[in-house]
N, C-alpha and C positions, 0 to 999 in steps of 0.2 A: 547337321542341324541348322535350320534357318528359321528366323523369326521375322515376320513381316507385318506391316501395318494393315495391309489388305491381303489376307491369305489367298493363296492359289486354291483351285478346286482340289478336293480330296475324295478318296473312295473308301477310306478306313479311318474312322474317328475314334480316338482313344481318349478317355477322360480318367484322370487320377494323378496322384502325386508321384513324381520321381523321388527317390530316396537317396540320402547319403548314408551308406552302410559302413559302419565301423568295422575294421578288420583287426585281427589279433595283433598285428604289428603297428596299430594305431593309425594306419592310413585309411583313407576314405575311398570307397568305390561307388559308382553310380548304380542304383538298383531300383527295385519296385516293378510292378506290372507295367507301368508306363514305359520303362526302359526295355525290359526283356520282350514284352509283347510287341511294342512299337518297332523295335529293330527287326524282329522276326517278320512282322507284317511287311515292312519295307523290303526285306530280303526276298519275300515271296512275290514281290512286284507291285505292291500297293502304293498308292500315293497317300501317305499317312499324315494325319493332322493330330496333334497332341495338345489337349488343354490340361495344364498342370499348374502347380504353384511351388515356388522355392525361393530362397534368398538369392540375392544377386551374385554372391560369391560361389555358388555351386556351379561347377563347370559342366555345361551340357554339350560340349563338343563331341563326346562319343556318340551322340544321337544323329549319326550320319543319315541323310536322306529323309529326315523327319521335320516337318514344319511344326513349330511350337507356338502356342499362345500361352504366355506365362502370366499368371496372376501374381502381382508383387506381394512379397511376404518378408517380414523381418527375420523369420526363421525358416529353415528347411526341415523336412521330415527326416529324422535321424533314428536309425535302427541299429541295434547290436544283435546279431544272430549267432547263437552258439549251438553246436551240434547239428545233426542231420535228421531229416524225416520226422517221425513221431517223437523223437527225443529232443527236437530242437527247442531251445528256450530263447525267447525274444524280449528285448527291452526297447521301449520307445522313449527317446529322450526329449524330443520336441516335434511339433507338427506345424506345417505350413498353413497357409490360408485355406479355409473351406471353399470348395468350388460350387458355385450356384449357377442357375440357368443364365443369368446375365453375363456370365464369363465366357459363354460359348459364342464364337464369332458367327454373326448371321449367315455369312456365306458358307458355313460348314453345316448348317442345320438341315440341309437337304441331302446329306450323305446317306447312302443306302445301307452302310454297315457301321453300327455304333457299338463300341465295346466300353462298358463301364467297368473300370478296374480299381476299386478302392482298396487301399492297404491300411488305412487308419480312420475309417468312417468319415472320409473327407468330402464325399460327394453328396450334395443335397438330393434326396430322392426325387424331387420335382423336376430335375433335369430331364428325366425320361419323357416328360410331356412335350419336349421340343421336337420329338422325332416320330410323328404318327405314322409315317410310311416306311420307316427304316427296319432293317433286321436288327432287333435289340438283343445284344449278347452281354451276359453278366459273368464276371468272376467275383463273387460277393465276399471273398474271404475277409476283407477289411471291415465289413459290416458285422462280422461275428467276433470282433476283437475290441478290447478296451484295456488301457494301461492303468495300473494302480498308482498310488502315490510315489512308489519307488521306480516306476516305469516298467514294471514287469507286465507283459502282455498276457491277458487271460481271455478265455472264451466267454462270450456273453450272448444272450438271445438277441436276435435282430428284429426290432419292432416293426419294420416295414416289409418283412418277409412275405406276408400274405397279400400284400399289395403289389410289390414289384415282381415277384417270381411269376405269377400268372400272366403278367403283361409282357414278359420277356419271351423271345423265341428260342433261346438256348441259354442254359445256365451250366457253368462248369465250376466245381469245387472239389476239394479233396476230402477224403474220409477223415483226415486229420482236422480239417476245418470244423467238422461236426463232432470231434472227439470220439470218433468211432461209433457213433450212435446210429445203428442200423434202423431203428424205428424212425428217426428223423429223416433218413434217406428215403424211406418208403413214403413218408408224409409229403416230402418235396416232390417225389415222382408223381404223386397224384395230382398236384396242382401245376406242375411245370410241363409245358409242351414237349420239351427236350431237355433231359437232365443227364449230365455226364459226371461221374464220380471217379476221380483219379485215386490210385492206391499205390503211389510210389513205384517200387520195383515190380509190383504185381500187375501193373497195367491200368486198365480203366473199365468201368461198367457204363453202358449207355441204356437209358430208360426212354422209350419212345412209343407212344400209342399202345401202352399196355404190354409191350415186349421189352425184354432185357437181354442184352448181349454183352459178353465179356471179351475184352481184347487184351491178351497177355503182352507184356513188354518183352522185346528181345533181350537176351542175356548180354550184358556189357559189364565192363569193369568201371565202377563208379569212382569218379574223382571228386566231384562236388555236385550237389543237386540244387543249388541256389538258382532260381529262375526257371527250373524245368517245367513247373506247372504253368507258368506264364507263357513259355514257348509252346507247350502243348495247346493252350487255349487259343493263341493266335493262329496256329496251324489248323486247329479244328474249325474255328470260325471262318477262316479263309476257304477251306475246302467245302464247308457246308454252304457258304454263300454261293460258291460256284456250282455245286452239284445238287444241293438240297438232299443229299444222301447222308443220313446220320451215321450209318455203319461205315461207309467208305471214309468219311471224315475222321472217324476214330482210328481206323487202320493207319491213315496218313499221319495223324498227330502222334500216335504212339510210336511209330517208327522214328520220327524226327526228334521227339523229346528224349528218346532213349540215347540217341547220339549225343545230345546236349550234355548229359551228365558225365561224359568222358573228358570234358574240358572245364575250365574255371571261368566264373563270372561272365562278362559279356563276350568272351571268346566262345561261349557255348551256343551262340546263335547259329542255326543251321547254315551250312555252306550251300552254295549253288549246286554243287555236285550231289550233296545229300538230298536236296530238294528234288532234283531231277530223278534220282534213283527212286525216291518214295512215290513220285508221281507215276512212274512207269511200272512199279511193282504190281504184280497181279494179286488180287485178294486170295487168301488161302481158301 
């Protein structure tokens, strides 16, 4: 992880909060889409720039190979995650500073691949207007969340859904993000140029130009699924940017995200060997 006054050029811009994830043993692990997707994109060969916010005491050293532009904050975004998949219960104990358009370094605004990855509704929707020529990719899970007074995270409607989804080139979310609402999936598919819905161990569905294809996940022994959706997203956006093939991108992403659940936390980032194997594998 490097932080510079004048950032170097990048080709994958990621925006969203890194998180301090509380573990059962009371230790803290670095998490959030910013961490898992950012490290995956870097492993895939991208020059990654991350616009985030956190308190100064949160250690960002694990973000190897990522340039960071950190918005100062008195607090970090702190989550407690309990359970797996659809049975997961989340608590949000604090949030870092909201990220607005002025926080994006000017030298990064011509990046051709932009990934907006909110985890606690922390990104101002107007940020998207900074990138008129970029491939805009969304993982909007954090815009569907809100914590109550006790910190329990609940599903909420996303007020900017009808504005941002049609302006995006690719949107990835989980069926869990939508509480299993198939009607909502169909509504989004009608307004989104490319929609991918992940379904944990079942794989993913891709909706593109009126066609739907299903990509089953390889059978593996799951150890932990934290970050698997973020890894899937970075792999998908990377492959789609390179090939513009929505189906090949899904095959690639499903393969690599399946490997990720066999390891814990940031160790789940795909290895170079796994990436090479996924690139060379022939579509079924």
